[in-house]
Backbone bond lengths (Angstrom), bond angles and torsions (degrees), N, CA, C in turn:
res aa  C-N    CA-C-N  psi(-1)  N-CA   C-N-CA  omega(-1)  CA-C   N-CA-C  phi
1 M - - - 1.443 - - 1.524 108.16 -
2 S 1.314 115.73 130.18 1.459 121.31 179.75 1.525 109.04 -107.00
3 L 1.310 116.35 124.80 1.458 121.75 178.40 1.511 109.23 -110.86
4 S 1.328 116.80 134.88 1.461 120.63 175.04 1.517 108.50 -151.18
5 I 1.322 114.82 158.26 1.454 121.38 -178.57 1.521 108.02 -145.39
6 K 1.326 116.32 145.73 1.469 121.49 179.04 1.519 109.19 -111.57
7 G 1.311 115.22 146.05 1.452 120.50 177.65 1.511 111.38 174.90
8 R 1.336 114.70 -167.83 1.457 122.37 -177.79 1.528 108.30 -111.83
9 I 1.332 116.71 132.70 1.463 119.39 177.22 1.526 108.67 -65.42
10 K 1.332 115.24 121.94 1.459 121.47 -178.23 1.523 110.77 -92.96
11 T 1.325 116.54 -45.26 1.464 122.04 -176.29 1.519 109.75 -147.74
12 I 1.331 115.61 143.02 1.463 121.52 170.48 1.523 105.96 -118.39
13 L 1.322 115.51 118.43 1.460 121.02 -176.52 1.524 111.04 -82.96
14 D 1.323 116.80 168.16 1.459 122.24 -179.76 1.527 111.09 -68.62
15 V 1.327 115.14 154.48 1.463 121.93 176.89 1.526 108.75 -70.98
16 E 1.332 115.81 134.60 1.461 122.03 175.05 1.523 107.54 -107.78
17 S 1.338 116.54 147.45 1.459 119.70 179.04 1.517 109.86 -144.87
18 G 1.316 114.69 162.65 1.453 120.08 179.83 1.518 109.91 -171.68
19 T 1.323 114.87 -170.02 1.453 121.78 179.43 1.526 108.54 -126.41
20 S 1.320 116.08 133.01 1.468 120.88 -179.74 1.525 110.21 -75.85
21 K 1.336 115.39 171.44 1.472 120.27 176.64 1.523 111.43 -59.81
22 A 1.321 115.97 -29.30 1.460 121.03 179.87 1.529 112.23 -80.65
23 G 1.324 116.99 -2.39 1.454 120.84 178.45 1.513 115.29 89.17
24 K 1.333 117.80 6.86 1.466 121.34 179.09 1.524 109.64 -90.93
25 G 1.324 115.25 141.29 1.455 120.58 177.04 1.513 111.37 -77.42
26 W 1.330 117.10 148.70 1.453 121.82 177.25 1.523 108.43 -139.04
27 R 1.350 114.73 156.26 1.473 121.66 176.84 1.517 108.65 -139.03
28 K 1.319 115.72 142.77 1.466 120.03 174.77 1.518 108.33 -145.18
29 Q 1.327 115.04 158.86 1.460 121.56 179.09 1.515 108.64 -144.23
30 S 1.318 115.85 143.68 1.463 121.10 179.49 1.526 109.51 -113.71
31 F 1.329 115.34 153.83 1.463 121.13 174.75 1.519 108.62 -147.83
32 V 1.328 115.70 153.34 1.455 122.06 -176.06 1.520 108.93 -113.16
33 V 1.336 115.60 132.28 1.463 122.17 176.98 1.522 108.47 -113.42
34 D 1.331 116.10 129.04 1.457 122.53 174.65 1.519 107.77 -90.51
35 T 1.335 116.27 113.70 1.464 121.12 -176.19 1.521 112.76 -82.48
36 G 1.330 116.91 -14.24 1.455 120.06 -177.49 1.518 113.07 82.40
37 A 1.323 117.90 3.30 1.464 121.50 179.37 1.531 109.89 -67.82
38 Q 1.327 116.24 154.55 1.458 120.70 -179.09 1.531 111.53 -66.83
39 Y 1.317 117.19 -42.38 1.459 121.72 -179.22 1.521 109.53 -113.97
40 N 1.307 116.91 135.42 1.465 123.47 178.88 1.533 112.10 49.97
41 P 1.324 117.99 60.52 1.461 119.49 -175.53 1.527 114.76 -75.11
42 D 1.334 118.41 -20.88 1.459 121.24 -176.04 1.524 111.60 -91.24
43 V 1.345 115.78 133.20 1.457 122.13 177.21 1.522 106.96 -126.56
44 C 1.337 116.49 126.91 1.458 122.01 179.55 1.526 109.68 -97.73
45 F 1.330 116.50 120.03 1.455 123.29 179.49 1.519 109.20 -106.58
46 G 1.307 116.15 156.95 1.459 121.53 173.42 1.509 110.09 -122.91
47 V 1.329 115.85 146.35 1.462 121.48 171.21 1.523 106.28 -122.07
48 F 1.310 116.36 141.19 1.456 122.20 -173.53 1.522 109.77 -124.52
49 G 1.313 117.37 128.53 1.461 122.13 177.98 1.518 112.19 97.73
50 D 1.326 114.84 157.25 1.466 121.34 -175.67 1.525 113.07 -61.43
51 E 1.327 117.65 -38.87 1.469 120.89 -178.09 1.527 111.27 -62.26
52 K 1.316 117.00 -45.02 1.470 121.16 -178.94 1.536 111.05 -72.57
53 I 1.336 117.07 -35.22 1.468 119.85 177.07 1.526 109.61 -65.05
54 D 1.335 117.46 -39.16 1.467 120.86 175.93 1.522 111.00 -63.00
55 M 1.347 117.45 -38.31 1.461 121.60 177.70 1.535 109.91 -61.44
56 L 1.328 117.38 -43.40 1.459 121.66 179.78 1.526 111.94 -68.41
57 S 1.331 117.78 -31.74 1.462 121.09 -176.76 1.528 112.82 -65.16
58 K 1.326 118.05 -13.81 1.463 121.91 178.54 1.528 112.08 -77.74
59 F 1.331 117.22 -6.95 1.460 121.47 -176.33 1.522 110.94 -115.29
60 N 1.319 115.29 151.85 1.462 122.68 176.42 1.527 108.91 -118.17
61 P 1.329 117.43 158.76 1.468 118.67 172.72 1.535 109.97 -55.82
62 G 1.311 115.56 139.88 1.458 121.54 -177.68 1.515 113.50 99.35
63 A 1.325 118.09 -14.07 1.465 121.26 -179.66 1.523 110.26 -71.74
64 E 1.332 116.30 136.80 1.464 122.39 174.84 1.525 107.49 -83.13
65 V 1.330 116.61 125.19 1.463 120.61 -174.82 1.524 111.67 -138.10
66 E 1.327 114.49 161.26 1.457 122.37 166.93 1.523 106.17 -117.85
67 V 1.324 116.15 124.64 1.460 122.15 -175.59 1.524 109.07 -111.19
68 A 1.330 116.51 124.30 1.467 122.17 172.42 1.527 106.48 -95.44
69 F 1.341 116.25 136.38 1.455 118.83 -171.89 1.518 112.53 -150.30
70 N 1.333 114.73 165.75 1.458 123.77 172.75 1.517 108.05 -118.69
71 V 1.318 116.32 147.66 1.459 122.10 175.47 1.524 107.59 -114.21
72 S 1.323 116.08 132.09 1.457 119.90 177.45 1.524 109.27 -135.88
73 S 1.312 115.85 153.17 1.465 122.33 178.99 1.514 109.11 -131.49
74 R 1.321 115.49 149.09 1.461 120.00 175.32 1.516 108.49 -142.54
75 E 1.312 115.05 149.56 1.465 121.60 -177.96 1.522 109.18 -100.38
76 Y 1.333 116.54 138.55 1.458 122.40 175.22 1.522 107.74 -145.72
77 N 1.310 116.11 118.43 1.473 122.53 179.78 1.533 112.58 52.96
78 G 1.321 116.06 42.87 1.456 120.09 176.12 1.517 115.38 80.87
79 K 1.321 118.74 1.84 1.466 122.26 177.23 1.520 108.98 -117.79
80 Y 1.320 115.76 150.16 1.447 120.68 -179.83 1.525 109.94 -106.33
81 Y 1.322 114.89 138.20 1.460 123.10 178.70 1.517 108.21 -121.06
82 H 1.326 116.19 142.78 1.465 121.98 -173.27 1.522 110.95 -118.91
83 N 1.312 115.29 146.89 1.459 122.95 173.39 1.525 108.18 -124.82
84 I 1.315 115.74 139.48 1.456 121.85 171.97 1.528 105.44 -117.76
85 D 1.329 115.22 100.38 1.458 121.46 -172.76 1.525 110.90 -100.96
86 A 1.338 116.53 115.96 1.460 121.63 177.20 1.522 109.03 -77.39
87 W 1.318 117.09 135.91 1.458 120.62 176.80 1.517 112.23 -121.06
88 K 1.350 116.92 -8.49 1.464 120.66 177.89 1.522 108.37 -154.27
89 I 1.327 116.81 136.05 1.458 122.19 177.69 1.521 107.09 -131.55
90 D 1.329 116.31 120.38 1.457 121.57 -179.85 1.517 110.01 -119.07
91 P 1.334 117.26 141.38 1.468 119.34 174.10 1.523 109.72 -70.91
92 I 1.317 116.16 150.76 1.466 121.18 177.05 1.519 108.00 -103.13
93 G 1.316 116.00 134.90 1.460 121.37 175.85 1.514 112.06 72.35
94 S 1.337 115.36 -155.77 1.461 121.66 -177.34 1.513 111.41 -91.66
95 Q 1.332 117.17 10.45 1.448 120.77 -174.57 1.520 112.57 -67.70
96 G 1.312 118.12 -29.99 1.455 120.82 -179.12 1.507 111.45 83.01
97 A 1.310 116.41 170.64 1.455 121.39 -173.42 1.504 113.75 -68.75
98 G 1.312 118.85 -35.35 1.453 120.29 -174.73 1.506 114.20 -78.13
99 G 1.307 118.30 -14.67 1.447 120.20 -179.78 1.510 112.68 84.03
100 N 1.329 118.37 -12.13 1.454 121.62 -178.26 1.520 111.23 -118.96
101 T 1.307 117.80 9.96 1.448 121.89 -178.14 1.519 109.85 -78.02
102 P 1.335 117.83 128.50 1.467 119.00 178.81 1.516 110.70 -69.23
103 P 1.343 116.78 156.79 1.465 119.14 178.65 1.520 110.16 -65.66
104 P 1.343 117.81 159.17 1.461 120.14 179.88 1.517 110.57 -64.13
105 P 1.334 117.30 151.02 1.463 119.64 -178.36 1.524 110.73 -63.83
106 T 1.311 115.42 145.50 1.464 120.25 177.84 1.521 109.10 -101.39
107 E 1.307 115.25 163.41 1.455 120.90 -179.68 1.519 109.46 -70.53
108 E 1.319 116.75 140.86 1.456 121.63 179.31 1.528 109.59 -65.92
109 P 1.339 117.89 136.93 1.459 119.78 179.56 1.519 113.37 -59.55
110 S 1.340 118.06 -31.62 1.459 120.40 -177.96 1.521 111.94 -66.98
111 S 1.344 117.59 -21.90 1.460 119.52 -178.80 1.528 112.51 -84.66
112 L 1.326 117.67 -6.72 1.459 120.40 177.82 1.517 109.73 -79.37
113 N 1.304 117.12 140.74 1.447 121.88 176.52 1.521 107.73 -95.41
114 T 1.331 117.12 105.69 1.466 120.91 -176.28 1.516 111.31 -68.56
115 A 1.308 119.14 -24.27 1.463 121.06 177.61 1.530 110.05 -65.14
116 D 1.346 116.53 -38.48 1.459 119.78 178.03 1.518 110.93 -65.62
117 L 1.322 117.59 -37.49 1.458 121.03 -179.34 1.521 111.48 -66.48
118 S 1.323 118.06 -43.40 1.461 120.14 -177.79 1.527 111.30 -70.18
119 S 1.316 118.73 -35.73 1.468 119.62 179.97 1.524 110.92 -69.20
120 D 1.355 117.16 -33.76 1.449 119.76 176.18 1.517 111.11 -65.57
121 A 1.315 117.75 -38.28 1.445 121.54 -178.88 1.527 111.50 -67.56
122 E 1.327 117.40 -34.29 1.464 120.94 179.98 1.529 110.83 -71.78
123 D 1.320 119.01 -33.83 1.447 122.56 -178.89 1.521 112.82 -79.01
124 D 1.303 117.39 -15.38 1.457 122.51 -175.79 1.524 109.47 -80.79
125 D 1.331 118.45 121.98 1.453 121.74 -178.97 1.527 113.18 -104.41
126 L 1.335 117.24 14.39 1.460 120.29 177.81 1.539 109.87 -71.63
127 P 1.328 117.60 144.85 1.456 120.31 -176.16 1.534 113.87 -78.01
128 F 1.304 118.96 1.50 1.462 119.69 -179.50 1.505 111.53 -133.24
């Protein structure tokens, strides 16, 4: 099952780090996406490890993104805790990863041949 959600990055939280019981260092970072839904529009995702944190660092708040994620739950002392772990973040549209990238340049109108456009329209027999 593939889960994904689209929205705008609202907040990117600070990187958290620590040491596991085995003595290995770990890093994680959370970010919030506003889905635009009427109820509960904000979803907080986590990324774990340097590779995923680097992936998130390519985005700024305000960027339109599609986030692919996994949901997991674990029980501790009779209560359940949930994680929403992002594993892929893609920009939506021509906005680019940073959220501030201008759209790609378009062709100048003067370089279009209007004669070619009108002849194509005359040959087209579609009703719309």
